[in-house]
N, C-alpha and C positions, 0 to 999 in steps of 0.2 A: 394329128400329123396338120401341115397345114398346106390349104391348095386354096387356087385361083378359083371361085366360082362365078356366073352371072348374076346381076340382081333380078333379072327377071325369073331363077332358078329359085328364089328364097322365102318364105314365107313364116311369119312366126311361130312359134311350139307352144303348146298348149303345156310344157313342163316347164318354159322360162317363167321360173318364179317374183317377176317383177309387175304386180299384174298391173297396179297404176303407176303412169307414168310422170315426168318428171312437170312439174308448172311447164305453161304455154312457154314463158319469158325463158326457158332454159332450152324448151326444144327449139327458138328462135335460134339461142345462141350454137347451138349444136348444131339446125341448118347451118346458118353463118361459117362454121368453123369449118365443117365437115366442105365446103363450097368454096372453099377459099386456100385450104391447106391439102382436101384431099382426106380419104382415111386413113386416120393416124393408128388406130387399132383394130385387130381381128375381131370377124362375128365367132361366135363358137355354134355348131351346126351338128346335128343328126343327121342321117337319110332321111328321107321320106317314104312313107310308101308307094307313094307316086311314080313313076320312072322319072329318072331327072330331075328332081325335085329336093330342095336340103330344108330343114327346119330349123330356126333361129332360136337356140335355147338359152343364150350368151350375147347382148347388145341389139335388145327390142327397141330402141329408143334409135340407138345407128341405121339400124333399117329401117325403122319410118321416117328417119331424116332423107335418106340417099333415096328412099322414094316419093319423097316429097319432090326431093331436085328433079327427081326423072319426070314425074309429072310435069312437073313446071317449062322442061325444056330444057335443064341446065347440067346433065349430066345426060347419055345413054342408057336405055331400057333393060342392053347389055353390059354396062359399067362392070369392071372386073370387082368382083369385091373378095380379101383376103378372111380368106375361111379357116378356122382349126376343125376339124371331123372329129366327133366323137360317139363312142358307141353308143347306141341306144340306155344300156344299164346304167351307165352314164351320166344321163342329158343334166337328169335333180341336180347332181352333186356339185358340176359344174358349172348349172347355171346360178347354182348359190354362191360358187365358189367364185367367179366374175363381177359379181356383185359386193364382195366384200371388200370394199375402197373406201382408202381413209381419202377425205376431202382434203384440197390444200388449205393449211392457214390462210385466213386474209388477209395478213400481211403480206405474202410471196404474193396473194393477185394482184396486191396493191401496187407492190415494186416492179412487178411483168409488165403491168401498165401503166407505168412510168417512164420503164424502160423502151418501152414499144416507143411513147412521146417524143422521148430522149432521140431515138435513131429515125425522126423525123416524121412519125406517122403523126395524124391530125388527130381530133377527137374524132373527126367525122372519118378517117380514115376507119379508123377503130372500130364504128360501130357498124363502121360496112363488112367488113371482117368478124366479128365477132358479136352481132346482132343487140346487143345494149342499144338506149336509146342515147342521142347525146346526154340530156343532163345527169345519166347514168355515167356515164364513161366520165363526165367532167366532175362529177364528186369522186371516181376514182382517183384520176390524177391528182385530186386535192390529197386525197387520205395518202395517196404515193410517194406526194411532195414534203411531205412532215420532215423534220429529222430524222435521221436513221439511229440513234438512241431512243425514240419515240416510237418506232415502229418492232428495233428487238425488244423494248420492255413490252410490248402488245402480244409478242411470238411468247413471252414468254410469262404472259398473267398478271405481270403487274400493272396493266394498264387494260383498260374494257373497251370496245370499239365507240361505246358514247364520248367516251372521255377522246379518243384519238381523234373524233368528230372535234369535239373543241377546238383541239391544238391549229387544225386550217382553217381561226378568222387571220390569223396572219400568214404571211408568205416568207417571213424575217426564220431562213430554221435554228439560226442562233439565240436568238429571243424565245426561238420555242423549247431547245435544248435548256436556256438559263431557266426559265420556268419548272420546266421537268425535273430539273435538278434541286431547286428550291423545294417547290410542291413533295419531293421522294424522299427528304430530311426534316418535314413537316409532319400531318398529323393524316397525309390521305391525297388522294385526288378527287374532285367533284367535275363533273364539266362547265357547272355555273363558276367556281371560282378558274381554271382557267383562260376560259374567255375574261374573266374581269382582270388577271394580275397581263392578259398579251394586250387588252385594248383598255386599260386604268383608267384614262379620261373620254373617250368612245363614247354616247350615248345611242341606246339603242331604240330604233324608229317605230317601238312599241312602249316606250314610255311617255309619260301623259305628255310631255314640253315637245316632245318631238310630234307627237299626236298634235298637238294644239296649235303648233305653225305649222307642218305639211311637208313633207315630203318632198313634194313640188315645188315650194316655197322658197326650200329650202335651198334645194338645187339651183332654182334660177339666180338666187344671190350670188352662185360660184363656193355652195359648200361643198367640199367632196366629200366621200361614202366609200365604207368595205363591207363585203357581204359576207353572207355567211349560207353555204350553199342547204347545209344541213339543216339549219332552224329558220329559213325563207324569212332570216331577220338579215335588215341592213343596220348599220353603225353609222354614225355619223361625227365626223373626225374632225368637226372643226365647233367645239360645244360652246367658245365666246359667240361666236356666228347665232349659231341659235340662239342663246340667251338672248341675245340683243332685239335679234326676231319676234322673239316672243314677248319682248319686254312693251314692243314697239305692238303689238297685237294686242297684249292687255291694255296698254296706257286707254287705247281706241273706248276701249266697253267701260274704263273705269271713270274718262270723259261722259258717258251716256248715261251710266248711274249718274255720276256728279249732278247731273241738268233735274234729277226727279227731284232733288230739291233735298238731301241727306246730309247731315252734317259735315261726315265725312266720309269716305270709300278708299279700301286700299285695297290691295292682290298679294296675292302668295300660290309659288307653284307647290309648296310643302302640303301636306294633306291638313284637314282642321284642327283636328284633334292633337297635333305636334306644334299648335301655335298657341300663343297666350290667350289669342280668341276664345279658344276653348272653354277658359276659366273665368270668359265674360257674363255680365248676364245679357239677358236679354226681353224687349219688349215684347207683346203681340200685338198683334193688329187689332184695332178698336173701331174698326167700321164692318161692320157684316153685310157683304151682299147677299144674294139670292141663295138661301138654303130652303132643296125641296120639304116637302114636308115627308115623300118617300125616305128619303134619308131620316128624317128625324125619328118617323114612325122605327124604321129597321134600328136606329141604336137603339130606343127602349126596349123591344123583341128580344134583342140580342143581352142586353146589359139582363133582364128579366131571365133567363136564360142560365145564364153566367152565375146567378143569384142560385138558381136552384141546383147548379151542380155545385157551386163551391158551398154550401149547406150539409153534401157527403163528403164523409172525409177520403181523401185523395186516393190513399190504398185501397177503398172500395170500389176506385171507379173502373167501370168494364172497358174493354179497347177500343168500343165504339164511342164512350162518355171522354175517353182520353182525347182520343182525334175530334171530337165534338170540340171538346176546347178549347185546342189547339185552332182547330178551324178560324173558332167565331171569336176570341181574340183577336187572329192574325183578319179580321174579315171588322170588327171594331177596330183596328187602330187604322188601317186604313179609310175606313169613314169616319173619324175622326180625320183625317191627315186632310181629307177631301174641305171637311168642313173649317179643318183651321186654313186650309188655304182658301173661302171662299168670303178671310178677311183683307180687309188692305189696310195699312197704316195713314193716319189720316196726316195733315200739314206740319200739321206741333209736333208728332211722336217721330216723324222724320228730320225735321229741325232740331231734334234730341238727342238725335240716337245714328248708328251709321252704318255700313255693307262691307264684307267681305269678299272679295271676287277669290275665288279659289279653282284651280282644273285638278278635275276630277282623273280616276285612271284611263276614261276612255279618251282623255285631249279635252273633254266640252267643259268651258265654265260655270259654273255654280256661285250660285250666290246667296249668302248667310244675311238676310237683313234682317235689321232690329237689334244689333249688336250692342250694346253700353260700357265703355270703357269708365273707370273707377272717376272722371270727372263730368262724367255725363247723364252719372247718376243721382235722381233728384226731383222732384215736382209729380207729374203724373203716374212717374215709371214705379212708384210703390205700390207694393198686395195693399189688403183691403187693412190688415192690422201694422201698414205702416216696416215693413220686415225687409224690403230690399224690392230688386224688381223681379216682375213677375216674370216670369221661366214655365216655357211648356210640360206637363209632367211626366216624366222618367218614364220609359217604356223597358218593361223589364227585361232581365238580360238573358234568362231560360225561360225554357217551355216548362208542361205542367209534367210532361213524360222523363226530363231531362231533372226537374226537381224529385221527383219522382224516385228514379235513379240514385241520385246523390243523397236522399235517406236515404237508399235501400244496402246502398255502400255502409254507410255511417254504421247503421245499425247491425251489419254483419261483423265487423270490425270490432265492434264492443261487445259481440258474444266472444268473440276469439278472443279474446282480451279477457272477460272475465271469467273464462273456463280454468284459470289461475287461481284465482283468489274461493277455493270453496268455503269459508267459512263466512265470506262476504253471501256466495248465493244462499247458503243453509241461511243465514238473514232475513236476507228478501221473500223469500219463497214462504218461511215462517211469518214474517211479516205483513207479505199479501193474502194469507190465507187467515189471520186472524182478522184483519178488517173485515174480510168477507164473511168469515163464520161466524167469530167470536161475536162479533159489532154487529152482524148481519148490514155490514155498511157494502155499498155498491163500487166501492172507490179500489182499481186497481191501479195502483201506482205506475207501477211498470207493466202492466198489461201484462201480467206473468201468465200464461196459457199453454195447456197440455198442446193446443193445434199450433204446432209450429208456424209463424210465418212464411209466406212464398215471400223470396225475392225475386225481383223480376228483371234486373240488366242478364242480357244476354251472355256477359261474363259473368255474370257474379260467382261460376265456378272454377274461375280461374285466377281468383284473386289471392294476394299471400292470405290474408282474413282466411277462404276457402280451406287454401294450405294449410294453415295452424289448426282451425277446426278438425279438417280430416287426420292431421298428424293425432290431436288430440283424443280423436275414437278411436284411432287404432291403440292406442297405450289403454284405453281403458280391459279391466277385467270382464270378458261376457263369456267366461266360459258356462257361468248355470245357464245359458239360454239356448245351450245344449241340451239340457235337458225334457226328459218326455213329460209333456201336462205341466200345467200350472201348480199344482202343490210343491211338485218336484225343483219346477224352477222358482220355486219362492227359498223352498229350503234350502237348498244351494247357496240362493243368493244372501240369506241369511248367514253362512258360513264364509263370505268376505271378508276380510281384514275392513277395521272402521275406514282409512284410509282408500284401500277400491271404493266402498256405498260413497264417500266422499265426492271422489271423482267422478264416479256415475252421478250424484246428485248434481255436481257442481254444472255437469257436461249438460244434463236437462234444462235444469234452470236457467244457466246462459242462453240455449237456445232458444227458448221460451219466450223471450221477451221483444216487446211486439213497437216498443217507443223506443227513442235513443236521444231524446230532447224533453224530456220529462223534470221536472225539480230532481225528483230521485235520479234519475237515469245521470241529472250532471254534478250529482251525489258521487253517485256510483266513479264516473268517470272519476271527480277529485281523487275518489280512495283508492282507486289503481295506477293513477299516473296513467289514465288515458294517452294514448298518441294515437291517433286516428294517421297521421300521415306515415306510422310506419308501415301499416299494412295496408294505404290504399291511397294510390298517389292519382292525377287526374294525367291523363295523355291524352293524346291526339284524338285517339275512336272516341275514347269514353266521356271528352270533357270537351276540349278546344275547338274542335269543328265542330261542335254541337251550339255553341255560342255565338251572336252576333259578332261580326268581326268590330265595333266600334270596342266592346266588351274586350277584346282578343287586344288589341291596343293601349285600354288601360291596366291590363294585366304585366302587361311588358314593360309600363312606366313605372307600375308595383317592383316589377322583378328587377329589372335594369336599369334605370332612370329616362330621361327623357331624350339623352343623345339618340340611343337607341331606337327607342320607339319613333324620332322624327327622322330617322334614315329610315324608317320600315313604315312610315306615315300614306306610301301608297299602295304596297305591297298585298299580294291576294288571299283574300279568308285562307287559305288554304296552306299559302307558306308563313303566314303567322303562325298557324294552328301547328305547323312543321317545327319551325322555331322557337317556338315553347314546352313544343314535347322536349326535346334535346339541350333547354338550359339546364343546368347544372341546380340553377336556384329553384326553377320548377319543383325539384324533389321533395323539396319542404315545405311547396306553398299548399295551401287549399282554400276552396271557394270560400266564401264567408259565411255561406249558411252552410259550409259544413265545421266552423271553427265553433268551441266550447262558449254559450252564454254564460251570461252574470248570472249568477243563481239568485233567485226571489228566496227571501225569509221565507 
């Protein structure tokens, strides 16, 4: 039964099932809505034991909002509240039913706010009515202003909210609809591609050239912009103007560097690895300035410790030693860089070499000094054997931990494939035992041991090789293991057919291999036509995100050529790793150290 009850006579009931209120921002919106529209939905109450009082079992947030308005003087304490009175026995059920509401779809909210705006309400008016911030209202109006076909696709779950947000970078609904139609016929939607298609020529304010010039300088030169409310990114609409401003600024840097006496000074707005300069030789500074004794002593100390660690097989390293090796390698690299930076180029070196100025991802200029074009090479730029220009030693691409994991993946895959060759496993086991026992040799060509190797990678049980090994184990005839006592088990084992025995023998021998890169291991790979790529593939998680960004660019050049790599020269490491992870060409690619080596005689 519905009746009107004074606000002052209402209290919250213990039977109200909503024990946690909504977020503060939602409470503020509810307060604003009730303040402007009045209470549009009744409360559910039961009579209290206190005379003249009622307890609210449904509508606790609305009660709190009304009480807040009353405390602020916006409504009277005796404000009449529409209530449905329930029996005490029905209170909990009624509270639960009252809270079973389906929220409006976001697309309906967007359209509703847009309709209010079209009816003459400004963003500020909507803020007062519904309690949102001005920024939130402007975003909602942007979303409500996209092409109707996009909102309908959002309702039908053809698009997610991030993709609808991406369409708001343009206010042209016809253009939005055209991009939507084109992408719908393709391979699906991504927010990045939506923005790229809507603003194909525009330059993001976060791109290197825009950062180098600066948004203030661009706008001061009358450059126009477009904004993206959802990414805090500004789009520069005039790439030609931006290019001319960048050229003028970098030419000043070229003039400064040329004044230092270099043979040539050039510049690029792309990444170093996408230019021909990446393949050029380089001279090292020959004049050494102050290098502290502490630095020299620390380098010697690190070198001595790394030598000790490297004498121990990597597979036997403890976690602490693995971490120590990586830490010392990084420290050695940094100290060598400090030592290298303490050297300067001579006047003669500058007269025979050049400088490349490039802009990094943060929009800052970087200088690659001492570069040698083919016509520059000669004279003092040769190494001690006269074989060409002196270059800095190449830094390792992979950490010790990653190298260890790659070795484990390769060994596991060899285990999986060798199971299928019982005769080869028989030869290996007898050959191995004969070398050790008949000739009393300590050689173990494949390092076969009944103690199976422990493979450390976190995902080692989730690989295709692991799946193949488990399938082979499930197919073994192991019923004899159910017998009680070793004697009974042995007699049952003897009764197996020879194919069953050979299958068990092959499984055990294959899992006992402890090396995948010995001479014998290479012979085994050849005889079983071993294809590691069929059982293990590099992914973002197990490889690409664990190597340096420069290495990822090298891989991209190897897989797709220089054109795509040039376009990704300024991409972040995370984006490069994701790109390589999704390439079709990556499926057959292996890191160099996992490819079969040429066998020794």
